[in-house]
C-alpha positions in Angstrom: 86.7 70.6 64.5 90.2 71.2 65.7 92.2 68.1 66.6 95.1 67.5 69.0 98.5 68.2 67.5 101.4 67.4 69.8 104.2 68.3 67.3 102.9 71.8 66.6 102.6 72.8 70.3 106.1 71.6 71.1 107.7 73.5 68.2 109.4 76.9 68.5 107.2 79.7 67.4 108.4 82.6 65.2 107.2 85.8 66.9 106.7 88.9 64.7 108.6 92.0 65.5 105.4 94.1 65.9 104.1 91.6 68.4 107.4 91.7 70.4 107.1 95.5 70.5 103.5 95.3 71.7 104.4 92.9 74.4 107.3 95.2 75.7 104.9 98.0 75.7 102.4 96.1 77.7 105.1 94.9 80.1 106.1 98.6 80.7 102.4 99.3 81.5 102.3 96.4 84.0 105.5 97.8 85.7 103.8 101.2 86.0 100.7 99.6 87.4 102.9 97.7 90.0 104.4 101.1 91.2 100.9 102.8 91.4 99.6 99.9 93.4 102.5 100.0 95.8 101.9 103.7 96.3 98.3 103.3 97.5 98.4 100.0 99.4 100.4 99.7 102.6 101.9 96.4 101.4 101.4 93.8 98.8 99.2 91.6 101.0 96.6 94.3 101.3 96.6 94.8 97.5 96.6 91.0 97.0 93.6 90.6 99.3 91.3 92.9 97.3 92.4 91.7 93.9 92.4 88.0 94.9 88.7 88.5 95.6 88.0 90.2 92.3 90.2 87.7 90.4 88.5 84.6 92.0 85.0 86.0 91.4 85.4 86.5 87.7 87.6 83.5 87.1 84.6 81.5 88.4 82.1 83.5 86.5 83.9 82.6 83.2 83.1 79.0 84.1 79.5 79.8 84.8 79.9 79.8 88.6 78.1 82.9 89.8 79.4 84.4 93.0 79.1 87.6 94.9 81.9 89.6 96.3 80.5 88.8 99.8 80.9 85.0 99.0 84.5 85.7 97.9 85.4 87.5 101.1 83.7 85.1 103.4 84.9 81.9 101.9 84.4 80.0 105.1 80.6 80.2 104.9 78.7 77.1 104.0 77.7 77.4 100.3 78.4 75.5 97.1 79.8 78.6 95.4 82.1 79.5 98.4 83.6 76.0 98.3 84.2 76.3 94.5 86.1 79.6 94.8 87.9 79.1 98.1 90.9 77.2 96.6 91.5 80.0 94.2 91.3 82.6 96.9 93.6 80.6 99.1 96.2 80.0 96.2 96.1 83.7 95.2 96.2 85.3 98.6 97.9 82.9 101.0 100.3 81.1 98.8 101.6 83.6 96.2 105.1 82.3 96.3 104.2 78.6 96.1 106.1 76.8 93.4 104.1 75.9 90.2 104.9 72.2 89.7 103.1 68.9 89.2 102.7 68.4 93.0 101.0 71.8 93.4 98.8 71.5 90.4 97.7 68.0 91.2 96.9 69.1 94.8 94.7 72.0 93.5 93.0 69.8 90.9 92.2 67.3 93.5 90.4 69.9 95.7 88.5 71.5 92.7 87.5 68.1 91.2 86.6 66.5 94.5 83.1 65.6 93.4 83.8 65.0 89.7 84.0 61.6 87.9 87.6 61.9 86.7 87.1 59.0 84.3 84.9 61.3 82.1 88.1 63.0 81.0 89.0 60.0 78.8 85.5 59.4 77.5 85.0 59.9 73.7 82.4 62.5 74.5 84.8 64.8 76.4 85.7 68.1 74.7 84.6 71.8 74.4 81.1 72.3 72.9 79.5 75.4 71.4 76.0 76.8 72.2 74.4 74.3 69.8 76.1 71.4 71.7 78.4 70.7 68.8 82.0 69.7 69.8 84.3 72.5 68.6 87.5 71.2 70.2 88.7 67.7 71.1 91.8 67.6 73.3 93.7 64.3 73.3 91.9 61.4 74.8 95.0 59.4 75.2 96.1 59.5 78.9 99.7 58.7 78.3 100.0 61.4 75.6 98.4 64.0 78.0 100.8 63.0 80.8 103.8 63.3 78.4 102.6 66.8 77.2 102.0 68.0 80.8 105.6 67.0 81.6 106.6 69.3 78.6 104.3 72.0 80.0 105.9 71.8 83.5 109.3 72.0 82.0 108.4 75.0 79.8 106.9 77.2 82.5 110.1 76.9 84.5 111.9 78.5 81.6 109.4 81.2 80.6 111.1 84.6 80.7 108.6 87.2 79.4 105.0 88.0 78.8 104.7 86.2 75.4 106.2 83.0 77.0 103.6 83.2 79.7 100.7 83.7 77.1 101.9 80.7 75.0 102.1 78.5 78.1 98.5 79.4 79.0 97.4 78.6 75.5 99.2 75.2 75.7 97.7 74.4 79.1 94.2 75.0 77.9 94.8 73.1 74.7 96.0 70.1 76.7 92.9 70.5 78.9 94.3 67.8 81.3 91.4 67.6 83.8 87.8 66.7 83.7 86.9 70.2 85.2 88.5 73.5 86.4 91.0 73.6 83.5 90.2 77.3 82.9 90.4 78.3 86.7 93.7 76.4 87.2 95.1 77.8 83.9 94.4 81.4 84.9 95.7 80.8 88.3 99.0 79.6 86.7 99.0 82.8 84.5 98.7 85.0 87.6 101.5 83.1 89.4 103.7 83.4 86.3 103.2 87.2 86.2 104.3 87.4 89.9 107.2 85.1 89.4 108.6 85.6 86.0 107.9 89.3 85.6 108.6 90.1 89.3 105.1 91.6 89.4 104.3 92.0 93.2 100.6 92.1 93.1 97.7 90.0 91.9 95.8 91.7 89.1 92.2 91.4 87.9 93.1 89.5 84.8 89.9 87.3 84.8 87.7 90.4 85.0 89.0 91.5 81.6 88.7 88.0 80.2 85.1 87.8 81.3 84.4 91.2 79.7 86.1 90.0 76.5 85.0 86.4 76.6 84.6 86.1 72.9 88.1 87.4 72.2 89.5 85.2 74.8 88.1 82.0 73.2 88.8 83.4 69.8 92.5 83.6 70.7 92.5 79.8 71.4 90.7 79.2 68.0 93.2 81.2 65.9 96.3 80.0 67.9 96.8 76.9 65.8 96.8 78.9 62.6 98.4 82.2 63.7 100.0 82.2 67.1 101.0 85.8 66.6 97.3 86.9 66.3 96.4 84.9 69.4 99.2 86.5 71.4 98.0 90.0 70.2 94.5 89.3 71.4 95.8 88.3 74.8 97.9 91.5 75.0 94.7 93.5 74.2 92.9 91.8 77.1 95.8 92.5 79.5 96.0 96.2 78.4 92.2 96.6 79.1 92.4 95.6 82.7 95.5 97.8 83.2 93.6 100.9 82.2 90.5 100.1 84.4 92.7 99.1 87.4 94.6 102.4 87.3 91.4 104.4 87.3 90.2 102.2 90.2 93.3 102.9 92.2 93.0 106.6 91.6 89.5 106.5 93.1 90.8 104.5 96.1 93.4 107.2 96.7 90.7 109.8 96.9 88.5 107.5 99.1 91.4 107.1 101.5 92.3 110.9 101.7 88.6 111.8 102.2 88.0 109.4 105.0 91.3 109.0 106.8 90.8 111.8 109.4 87.3 110.5 110.1 88.7 107.1 111.0 91.5 108.5 113.0 89.2 110.7 115.0 87.3 107.6 116.2 89.9 106.6 118.8 93.3 107.7 119.9 94.4 104.1 119.2 94.0 104.6 115.5 96.9 106.1 113.5 97.3 106.6 109.8 98.5 103.0 109.1 95.6 101.6 111.1 93.2 103.9 109.3 94.4 102.6 105.9 93.9 99.0 107.1 90.3 99.8 108.2 89.5 101.6 105.0 91.1 99.2 102.6 90.2 95.9 104.2 87.0 94.6 102.8 86.4 92.6 105.9 87.7 93.2 109.4 87.4 90.7 112.3 87.2 91.5 115.8 89.6 88.6 116.7 92.2 90.2 114.4 92.1 93.5 116.2 92.0 92.0 119.6 95.0 89.7 119.0 97.2 92.1 116.9 96.3 95.4 118.6 95.1 94.2 122.0 91.8 96.0 121.6 88.9 94.8 123.7 85.4 94.2 122.3 84.0 97.4 123.8 86.7 99.6 122.1 86.1 97.9 118.7 82.4 98.4 119.0 82.9 102.1 119.8 85.3 102.6 116.9 82.8 101.2 114.4 79.8 103.0 115.9 81.9 106.2 115.4 82.6 105.2 111.8 78.9 104.7 111.0 78.1 108.1 112.6 80.8 109.7 110.3 78.8 108.5 107.3 81.3 105.7 106.5 79.1 102.9 105.2 79.9 99.8 107.3 77.3 97.1 107.6 77.5 95.0 110.7 76.5 91.4 110.1 76.2 89.2 113.1 77.1 85.5 112.4 78.6 84.9 115.9 80.2 86.7 118.7 82.8 87.6 116.2 81.1 90.4 114.1 82.1 91.2 110.6 82.3 94.8 109.6 81.5 94.9 105.8 82.8 98.0 104.1 80.0 98.7 101.7 81.6 102.0 100.4 84.6 100.0 99.3 82.4 97.3 97.7 80.6 100.0 95.8 83.9 101.4 94.4 85.0 97.8 93.4 81.6 97.1 91.7 81.6 100.4 89.9 85.0 99.7 88.1 84.8 96.0 87.9 81.2 95.6 86.9 79.8 92.7 84.8 
């Protein structure tokens, strides 16, 4: 069983030349993906909305929290799963530029561990267990040492400059395992925010989907990191490259979907232009109140528009929860699920 080793994780790692070259190649691919996403989405918020849902769904699934895309979109509904993923969606979509520091992480941890007994973190039984209930990793059980190492972590992430730095920081955070629960979800959220901030990547990406699909490799990276940090980094780079390939294919299909259906949407009302058509087609959920307030449309106009969309074979499903109907774009959900399947 691997033991806690403070000196090792605070040391400077010697990165091999081939790993540096691989990381630069993946960074170039991320840059290309960023450009492609900018071409298809009207703005970064629209891209962030769709990928925040995908990211939060699979980040939760890695932890054994099974959610649907519908739960991810409608995080206001009253369910245990919705409450568990809501902080991740909010942090990804609404607060992309929020600073990653102790105050932010503590606030997020407090929300995610609201119903947890936090004293369990310092219990001798705390650790990571395998399928046979054997402890395979024992993080430090000394509270002061963990606090000291978290201070080191907060200092390090402020100085991360490239993809390798971000990967090492993620490994370190998960090795510290500072909280009784939600360590994986918080760690992956930090990873996303570091991509946005340190690599100037303007969109949220479905990183957790690729981790979920390559779960064995993900945990293997943590296992080998103590012996060979270069091998661990290489595994992470493969996981990142995997989601880039799938995401590009997904966006290409979205382009076709928009071009095929744009004129159908525009024909529904003289009030709909190309920008509005894109918002309707690429929004997973559209609320009446949003259209009424932003575009000064009345309820009858909105109903007529969506009746027209359904008549044009655009697969919208009307769900009545209140006077404020939700128009769920099932066609878009189908495209998402086809590419980001489990």
